[in-house]
BALOBA-1460 file (C-alpha; in Angstrom, 3 decimals):
// residues 80
<rec num="1" residu="m" x="70.552" y="16.376" z="100.544"/>
<rec num="2" residu="t" x="70.525" y="12.708" z="99.687"/>
<rec num="3" residu="g" x="74.175" y="12.500" z="98.711"/>
<rec num="4" residu="v" x="73.339" y="10.813" z="95.391"/>
<rec num="5" residu="m" x="75.768" y="12.092" z="92.757"/>
<rec num="6" residu="s" x="74.587" y="10.125" z="89.727"/>
<rec num="7" residu="r" x="72.284" y="11.511" z="87.051"/>
<rec num="8" residu="h" x="71.188" y="7.978" z="86.254"/>
<rec num="9" residu="v" x="69.142" y="7.850" z="89.459"/>
<rec num="10" residu="v" x="67.077" y="10.844" z="88.313"/>
<rec num="11" residu="t" x="66.727" y="9.376" z="84.815"/>
<rec num="12" residu="i" x="65.508" y="6.042" z="86.153"/>
<rec num="13" residu="g" x="63.081" y="7.810" z="88.489"/>
<rec num="14" residu="a" x="61.710" y="9.906" z="85.627"/>
<rec num="15" residu="i" x="61.237" y="6.844" z="83.415"/>
<rec num="16" residu="l" x="59.483" y="5.032" z="86.265"/>
<rec num="17" residu="l" x="57.109" y="7.962" z="86.816"/>
<rec num="18" residu="i" x="56.322" y="8.188" z="83.095"/>
<rec num="19" residu="l" x="55.569" y="4.466" z="82.974"/>
<rec num="20" residu="c" x="53.361" y="4.757" z="86.067"/>
<rec num="21" residu="g" x="51.478" y="7.591" z="84.368"/>
<rec num="22" residu="l" x="50.705" y="5.327" z="81.428"/>
<rec num="23" residu="v" x="49.168" y="2.594" z="83.602"/>
<rec num="24" residu="p" x="45.457" y="3.373" z="84.208"/>
<rec num="25" residu="k" x="45.259" y="1.312" z="87.418"/>
<rec num="26" residu="i" x="47.931" y="3.470" z="89.067"/>
<rec num="27" residu="g" x="46.126" y="6.639" z="87.953"/>
<rec num="28" residu="a" x="42.871" y="5.299" z="89.395"/>
<rec num="29" residu="f" x="44.607" y="4.589" z="92.702"/>
<rec num="30" residu="i" x="46.049" y="8.117" z="92.860"/>
<rec num="31" residu="t" x="42.600" y="9.633" z="92.294"/>
<rec num="32" residu="t" x="41.289" y="7.813" z="95.375"/>
<rec num="33" residu="i" x="43.626" y="9.822" z="97.625"/>
<rec num="34" residu="p" x="41.636" y="12.596" z="99.369"/>
<rec num="35" residu="i" x="42.530" y="16.174" z="98.412"/>
<rec num="36" residu="e" x="43.251" y="16.959" z="102.072"/>
<rec num="37" residu="v" x="46.012" y="14.354" z="102.159"/>
<rec num="38" residu="l" x="47.534" y="15.726" z="98.968"/>
<rec num="39" residu="g" x="47.319" y="19.264" z="100.397"/>
<rec num="40" residu="g" x="49.168" y="18.170" z="103.521"/>
<rec num="41" residu="g" x="51.854" y="16.555" z="101.393"/>
<rec num="42" residu="v" x="52.228" y="19.734" z="99.353"/>
<rec num="43" residu="i" x="52.602" y="21.828" z="102.522"/>
<rec num="44" residu="v" x="55.335" y="19.505" z="103.795"/>
<rec num="45" residu="m" x="57.087" y="19.522" z="100.408"/>
<rec num="46" residu="f" x="57.136" y="23.322" z="100.156"/>
<rec num="47" residu="g" x="58.266" y="23.556" z="103.777"/>
<rec num="48" residu="m" x="61.214" y="21.299" z="103.033"/>
<rec num="49" residu="v" x="62.155" y="23.345" z="99.974"/>
<rec num="50" residu="a" x="61.917" y="26.585" z="101.957"/>
<rec num="51" residu="s" x="64.023" y="25.237" z="104.828"/>
<rec num="52" residu="a" x="66.677" y="23.989" z="102.400"/>
<rec num="53" residu="g" x="66.753" y="27.458" z="100.824"/>
<rec num="54" residu="v" x="67.131" y="29.171" z="104.190"/>
<rec num="55" residu="s" x="69.982" y="26.849" z="105.142"/>
<rec num="56" residu="m" x="71.735" y="27.684" z="101.855"/>
<rec num="57" residu="l" x="71.273" y="31.398" z="102.497"/>
<rec num="58" residu="a" x="72.993" y="31.044" z="105.869"/>
<rec num="59" residu="d" x="76.318" y="30.452" z="104.092"/>
<rec num="60" residu="v" x="76.081" y="33.501" z="101.799"/>
<rec num="61" residu="n" x="78.464" y="36.419" z="102.161"/>
<rec num="62" residu="w" x="75.878" y="39.242" z="102.325"/>
<rec num="63" residu="n" x="77.205" y="42.190" z="100.358"/>
<rec num="64" residu="r" x="75.168" y="44.820" z="98.530"/>
<rec num="65" residu="r" x="75.045" y="42.866" z="95.248"/>
<rec num="66" residu="n" x="73.833" y="39.665" z="96.912"/>
<rec num="67" residu="m" x="71.179" y="41.574" z="98.867"/>
<rec num="68" residu="i" x="69.791" y="43.107" z="95.663"/>
<rec num="69" residu="i" x="69.732" y="39.717" z="93.913"/>
<rec num="70" residu="f" x="67.938" y="38.160" z="96.872"/>
<rec num="71" residu="a" x="65.446" y="41.038" z="97.190"/>
<rec num="72" residu="v" x="64.529" y="40.991" z="93.477"/>
<rec num="73" residu="s" x="64.167" y="37.213" z="93.332"/>
<rec num="74" residu="l" x="62.104" y="37.122" z="96.535"/>
<rec num="75" residu="s" x="59.764" y="39.889" z="95.416"/>
<rec num="76" residu="l" x="59.307" y="38.333" z="91.971"/>
<rec num="77" residu="g" x="58.727" y="34.907" z="93.511"/>
<rec num="78" residu="l" x="56.161" y="36.150" z="96.017"/>
<rec num="79" residu="g" x="54.568" y="38.519" z="93.524"/>
<rec num="80" residu="l" x="53.893" y="35.845" z="90.927"/>
């Protein structure tokens, strides 16, 4: 976690990304990045998300209800 508690940071970031998407020079620069580099970035990103999820699951009180919720969500997530 970054520790940022303000929604304005996310709003400013979203506006910046939208503006960057409207500038053709930035889009042309992004297309010069090799697909292998983007694939490596995606692997790292999903790894970080998965590790954050596992660390959150470590604090869960595992009763029958929570196990069923986890099993259904995991099987739906992996199945789709």
